[in-house]
C-alpha positions in Angstrom: -90.9 -13.5 18.9 -91.2 -12.3 22.5 -94.5 -11.3 24.1 -93.2 -7.7 23.9 -93.8 -8.2 20.1 -90.4 -7.3 18.8 -88.7 -9.7 16.4 -85.1 -10.7 17.5 -82.6 -8.3 16.0 -84.9 -5.4 15.3 -83.8 -3.3 18.3 -80.1 -2.5 18.7 -78.7 -2.8 22.1 -78.0 0.6 23.7 -74.5 1.7 24.3 -73.6 2.2 28.0 -71.9 5.6 27.9 -74.2 8.6 28.2 -77.6 9.2 29.8 -78.8 5.6 29.7 -82.2 6.5 31.2 -82.8 8.9 28.3 -81.6 6.4 25.7 -84.0 3.8 27.0 -86.9 6.3 27.1 -86.1 7.5 23.5 -85.9 3.9 22.3 -89.2 2.9 23.8 -90.9 6.0 22.6 -89.6 5.4 19.0 -91.0 1.8 19.1 -94.4 3.1 20.3 -94.7 6.0 17.8 -93.6 3.8 14.8 -96.1 1.1 16.1 -93.4 -1.5 16.4 -95.2 -1.8 19.7 -99.0 -1.7 19.1 -101.6 0.2 21.1 -102.8 -2.1 23.9 -99.7 -4.3 23.8 -98.4 -5.7 27.1 -94.9 -4.4 27.9 -92.9 -6.8 30.0 -89.9 -5.1 31.7 -87.6 -8.1 31.6 -88.2 -8.7 27.9 -87.8 -5.1 27.0 -84.6 -4.9 29.0 -83.3 -8.0 27.2 -84.0 -6.4 23.8 -82.2 -3.2 24.8 -79.4 -4.8 26.6 -79.9 -3.0 29.9 -81.1 -3.8 33.4 -84.8 -3.6 34.3 -84.3 -0.3 36.3 -84.0 2.1 33.4 -86.8 0.3 31.6 -89.0 0.7 34.7 -88.2 4.4 35.0 -88.8 4.9 31.3 -92.2 3.2 31.5 -93.1 5.4 34.4 -92.2 8.6 32.5 -94.1 7.3 29.4 -97.1 6.7 31.7 -97.0 10.3 32.9 -96.9 11.5 29.3 -99.8 9.4 28.2 -97.9 6.9 26.0 -98.2 3.9 28.4 -100.9 2.8 30.8 -99.7 1.3 34.1 -102.5 -1.0 35.4 -102.4 -2.2 39.0 -101.7 -6.0 39.3 -101.5 -6.2 35.5 -98.4 -4.2 34.4 -97.7 -1.8 31.6 -99.5 -1.5 28.3 -99.1 0.8 25.3 -101.9 3.4 25.5 -104.8 2.9 23.2 -105.9 6.4 22.1 -109.6 7.2 21.9 -111.2 8.7 18.9 -111.7 11.9 20.8 -108.0 12.1 21.8 -107.0 11.6 18.2 -109.5 14.1 16.9 -108.4 16.8 19.4 -104.7 16.4 18.5 -105.2 16.3 14.8 -107.4 19.4 14.9 -104.7 21.3 16.7 -102.2 20.0 14.2 -104.4 21.5 11.4 -104.2 24.9 13.0 -100.4 24.8 13.5 -99.6 23.4 10.1 -101.9 25.8 8.2 -100.2 28.8 9.8 -96.8 27.2 9.0 -97.8 26.9 5.4 -98.8 30.5 5.2 -95.6 31.7 6.7 -93.5 29.4 4.5 -95.2 31.0 1.5 -94.3 34.4 2.8 -90.7 33.6 3.7 -89.4 30.7 1.6 -86.6 31.1 -0.9 -85.4 28.9 -3.8 -83.3 26.6 -1.6 -86.2 25.9 0.8 -88.6 25.1 -2.1 -86.0 22.8 -3.7 -85.6 21.0 -0.4 -89.4 20.4 -0.3 -89.4 19.1 -3.8 -86.7 16.6 -3.0 -88.5 15.4 0.0 -91.7 15.0 -2.0 -89.8 13.0 -4.6 -88.5 10.7 -1.8 -92.0 10.3 -0.5 -93.3 9.4 -3.9 -90.6 6.8 -4.4 -91.4 5.3 -0.9 -95.1 5.0 -1.8 -94.3 3.4 -5.2 -92.1 0.9 -3.4 -94.8 0.3 -0.7 -92.3 1.2 1.9 -94.6 2.5 4.6 -92.0 3.2 7.2 -90.0 5.3 4.8 -93.1 7.1 3.6 -94.1 8.0 7.2 -90.5 9.2 8.0 -90.4 11.3 4.8 -93.9 12.7 5.5 -92.6 13.8 9.0 -89.5 15.3 7.4 -91.6 17.2 4.8 -93.9 18.8 7.4 -90.9 19.6 9.6 -89.3 21.4 6.7 -92.4 23.5 6.1 -92.3 24.4 9.8 -88.7 25.3 9.5 -89.3 27.5 6.5 -92.1 29.3 8.4 -89.4 30.8 10.5 -91.5 31.1 13.7 -89.7 29.5 16.7 -92.7 29.6 18.9 -94.8 27.9 16.3 -92.1 25.3 15.8 -91.9 24.6 19.5 -95.6 24.0 19.7 -95.5 21.8 16.7 -92.7 19.8 18.2 -94.9 19.0 21.2 -97.5 17.2 19.0 -95.1 15.8 16.3 -94.6 12.4 17.7 -98.3 11.8 18.3 -99.1 13.0 14.8 -96.7 10.3 13.5 -98.3 7.8 15.8 -101.8 8.5 14.3 -100.5 8.8 10.7 -98.7 5.5 10.6 -101.8 3.3 10.4 -103.3 5.4 7.6 -100.1 6.0 5.6 -100.9 3.3 3.1 -104.5 4.5 2.7 -103.3 8.1 2.1 -100.6 6.8 -0.3 -100.2 8.7 -3.5 -102.9 11.2 -2.7 -101.0 12.6 0.2 -98.0 13.4 -2.0 -100.2 14.9 -4.7 -101.4 17.3 -2.0 -97.8 18.0 -1.0 -97.0 18.9 -4.6 -99.9 21.4 -4.6 -98.6 22.9 -1.4 -95.1 23.4 -2.9 -96.7 25.1 -5.9 -98.6 27.5 -3.5 -95.4 28.2 -1.5 -93.4 28.7 -4.6 -95.9 31.2 -5.9 -95.8 33.0 -2.5 -99.6 32.6 -2.4 -100.2 32.6 1.4 -104.0 32.1 1.2 -103.7 29.1 -1.2 -100.9 27.6 0.9 -103.1 27.9 4.0 -106.1 26.3 2.2 -104.0 23.4 0.8 -102.4 22.6 4.1 -105.7 22.8 6.0 -107.4 20.4 3.5 -104.4 18.1 3.5 -104.3 17.7 7.3 -108.1 17.3 7.4 -107.9 14.5 4.9 -105.4 12.7 7.3 -107.8 13.3 10.2 -110.7 11.8 8.2 -108.6 8.9 7.1 -107.7 8.1 10.7 -111.3 8.0 11.8 -112.2 5.8 8.8 -109.1 3.5 9.1 -111.1 0.4 10.2 -113.9 0.8 7.7 -111.9 0.3 4.5 
């Protein structure tokens, strides 16, 4: 294993055609948000370049952009490190997420048809199977897809745009508590589907607000259990 912390073979080499700079950026951001690269981990340009099959230049540019966006810390004379979020940073973002998701749930209850509800039910079943199989990566990905679907069903493009801005960070914070949340999270998703199906806007809002608050609490308690 390299000091960059990535087992050999886990990262596919990037194809040359297309915007290489963007591909390298997207690849590194994905590795950070899924916690394949841990907060505080040292990022060595040459080793990351070797994993991705590119030169050091696009890696350097990607790290600079990630630094600007708050995903990476560039320390003089030390190099690049994955940002370690403070409890306050996490709390602020997850609080905003609660506001956005609660409104999305209300709108989804007002607007969703049968097809949308069936899509939520299928995603919920996938998430439950992932939890039963202890497949944390799949559970996190399915959780992201479920919330994205609720946002889509809300039908508010401005709300969706705002949610997209925090989506990756929400995934970043959710990953370390996904196993702790486990079955309970999907029970809450089922309750949300019931509220949306009943077109009960108030109930859908309450369920989603409680659901996202549970995740926020779990994040702050992640090292105590």
